[in-house]
C-alpha positions in Angstrom: -0.4 0.3 -0.1 1.3 3.4 -0.5 2.4 6.2 1.9 -0.7 8.5 0.6 -3.0 5.7 1.0 -1.6 4.2 3.9 -2.4 8.0 5.5 -5.7 8.0 4.5 -6.6 4.7 5.3 -5.3 5.1 9.3 -7.4 8.8 9.5 -10.3 7.9 8.0 -10.3 4.7 10.7 -9.7 7.0 13.9 -12.8 9.7 12.0 -15.1 7.8 10.9 -14.6 5.1 12.7 -14.2 2.8 9.0 -12.6 -1.1 8.9 -10.3 -1.8 6.3 -9.6 -4.5 4.0 -6.3 -4.9 1.7 -7.0 -8.0 -0.6 -5.7 -9.0 -4.0 -3.5 -5.2 -4.0 -7.0 -3.6 -4.1 -7.7 -1.5 -1.0 -11.2 -1.5 0.6 -12.7 1.2 3.5 -16.1 -0.2 4.9 -17.6 3.6 6.2 -21.9 3.4 7.8 -24.6 4.6 5.5 -24.8 7.5 8.1 -20.9 8.7 7.3 -20.6 8.7 3.8 -21.5 12.0 2.7 -18.4 13.3 5.4 -16.1 10.4 4.5 -16.4 11.3 1.0 -16.3 15.1 0.6 -13.0 14.3 3.2 -11.9 11.6 -0.1 -12.0 14.3 -2.4 -11.2 17.9 -0.5 -7.9 16.1 1.7 -7.2 13.1 0.5 -7.0 13.8 -3.7 -9.6 11.7 -4.6 -10.8 13.8 -7.0 -12.9 10.9 -10.0 -15.2 8.8 -8.7 -14.7 6.0 -11.6 -17.8 3.9 -10.3 -20.7 3.0 -8.1 -22.4 -0.6 -7.7 -24.1 -2.8 -5.8 -23.9 -6.8 -5.1 -26.5 -8.1 -3.3 -25.7 -11.5 -1.2 -29.2 -12.9 0.1 -29.2 -15.4 1.9 -26.3 -15.7 3.1 -25.3 -12.5 4.5 -26.3 -9.8 6.6 -27.1 -6.9 6.3 -28.0 -7.5 2.6 -26.1 -5.6 0.0 -22.9 -3.8 -0.4 -23.1 -0.7 -2.3 -19.6 -0.1 -4.1 -17.7 2.9 -5.1 -14.5 2.7 -6.8 -12.5 6.5 -6.3 -9.3 6.9 -7.5 -7.1 9.9 -6.9 -5.5 11.6 -10.6 -2.5 13.1 -8.5 -1.0 9.9 -6.1 -2.4 6.8 -8.8 -4.5 5.6 -6.2 -7.6 3.2 -6.5 -9.9 3.0 -3.7 -12.9 1.4 -2.7 -15.2 2.4 -0.8 -18.3 0.0 1.0 -21.2 0.3 2.3 -23.6 -2.3 3.8 -27.4 -1.8 4.2 -30.0 -3.9 5.7 -33.4 -4.9 4.5 -35.6 -4.9 0.9 -35.4 -1.4 1.2 -32.3 -0.4 1.4 -31.9 3.6 1.3 -28.8 5.9 1.3 -27.9 9.6 0.3 -26.6 10.2 -2.8 -23.3 11.1 -3.5 -23.8 13.0 -7.0 -23.1 16.9 -5.4 -19.5 15.3 -5.0 -18.9 13.9 -7.1 -20.8 14.4 -10.3 -20.5 11.4 -12.8 -22.1 9.0 -9.9 -25.0 10.7 -11.0 -26.1 7.8 -14.1 -24.4 5.0 -11.8 -26.2 5.9 -9.2 -30.0 5.6 -11.4 -28.0 2.6 -12.8 -27.7 1.0 -9.5 -31.7 1.6 -8.4 -32.7 0.7 -11.7 -31.3 -2.9 -10.9 -31.3 -3.5 -7.1 -33.6 -0.7 -6.1 -31.7 0.7 -3.8 -33.2 4.5 -3.5 -30.3 7.0 -3.1 -31.6 10.3 -0.8 -31.6 13.3 -2.3 -30.7 12.4 -5.9 -31.9 14.1 -8.4 -33.2 12.8 -10.8 -33.7 8.8 -9.4 -35.4 7.3 -12.1 -35.5 4.0 -14.6 -32.2 4.0 -16.4 -31.7 0.5 -17.9 -35.4 -1.2 -17.8 -38.7 0.5 -19.3 -41.0 2.9 -16.8 -43.2 0.2 -16.6 -41.1 -2.6 -15.1 -41.7 -4.6 -12.1 -38.7 -5.3 -9.8 -35.4 -5.1 -9.5 -33.5 -7.1 -11.7 -30.1 -8.3 -10.5 -31.1 -9.2 -6.8 -31.1 -12.1 -6.3 -34.5 -13.1 -5.2 -35.4 -11.6 -8.8 -37.5 -14.4 -10.4 -35.5 -15.7 -12.8 -36.5 -17.1 -16.8 -35.3 -20.6 -18.1 -35.5 -22.2 -21.7 -33.8 -25.2 -22.0 -30.2 -25.6 -24.0 -31.3 -27.7 -26.9 -28.6 -30.5 -28.0 -29.4 -33.6 -29.8 -31.1 -35.6 -27.0 -33.6 -33.6 -26.1 -34.6 -31.8 -29.6 -37.9 -33.5 -30.2 -39.2 -32.3 -27.0 -38.2 -28.7 -26.6 -39.4 -28.7 -30.9 -42.8 -30.3 -29.0 -42.8 -27.7 -26.6 -41.2 -24.4 -28.3 -43.9 -21.7 -29.5 -43.5 -22.4 -33.6 -44.4 -19.7 -36.4 -47.4 -19.6 -38.3 -47.0 -20.0 -41.9 
């Protein structure tokens, strides 16, 4: 870990009771959802993480509680350092403050997380679907979302599949 990243991690641990993890050369800071705005502001203003490269989420249903992790990938151009910030959210209607006022590039990324995972970003300027149609029901990247299924056709099951498969009308 670089000296800059080490100082950043130590400061966040002291000020925000953040947890730190390093795995496969990637540094991750876990922060409580209520601290996301001050942590992200501090990372931008004090530690030079001037680019939010990505915002995504992970659904650990049913294995883990809290169920969701919202993941922010930050980059410091001046120091050539990357940092992952994670916050854990529980429940079927997770919600967290938006960081779009700190990192404007988070706008569409937060909309995508909202659309596909159902995470509500409080205070977002335009939180609406971006991938799925407006009338779509549910959030397709949640682990409890029902899957569609079509059996793969092979030579051994060709007749069974063709019998049940809808055929075009002539």
